[in-house]
Phi, psi and omega in degrees: 000134181280161179296331177300329182296335177306317185286347178269351183291131179274134178227165173245132176287174186298340178270357177092009179276129178283141176199171174252172180274008183298337178292349181257006177302140179083002180245147171283135182236145169240108184258127189227133170272122190250168174205145185273341186233045184244155176299337179268359182308324178301347176297341175307322181298312179293323178296318179296320179297315176301314182300315181293316188277328186247336194257272196110190184301127172089014181276303175262131177238123182255132179236099180300146181215137182248020186276351184247099181052034177050048184270007172218066187284344185291168174277177185300322178296316180297318179297314180299314179296317180301311183296319181290311184290320186270333185229003179064026184296124172233008173282159184299128173247146185241172180295151180302138182226173170253139183251351178224163173086187186294338180257024178304130178297142180307326178300314182286331173299316179296307183302314183293326179286332182276332181219098182283158180271202181305132178056032175079008181287141175268339186299137172281128185275331185194174175299152176070028165287137187238142176237126177263126183240133181279181184296342181262005179085012179271131177285116186272319186201151175245135181242142178287165179304330182286345180289114180286146181309319182295335179285342181268345187309314183300317179297321180293314182300326179294332180274337185285000000 
């Protein structure tokens, strides 16, 4: 799949509206599978800070996922309220998706094939796995859940 194909992938925003990622062409993106009740949930604070300081609209994109020990059980409205009230999140959040298995969302199928994890694995191991995408839609790097947003800042700044 070409990097241009990234922008053709259909997603649903947190309000349930269908759209493609084409509105993000020409922007550096940090795409993250998130969860509201995870040990890594406080990373929302760092992600929001990166988004405010480096990005603008469309820089950090959050995709809630409930596949890891059911750590994001709420519906999209509950997730949106949680992120906004607890972490001041104003970066784009999308509808809950699956990142592994037979119902893997096409976005994550693309991301995982472009940037494999440890020892060549495509499987997402946990919440807050991050993918850095350049302005041309090319997946530049995959970061493990333990990678704090501030540790990724230098890589993002090099692309901006």
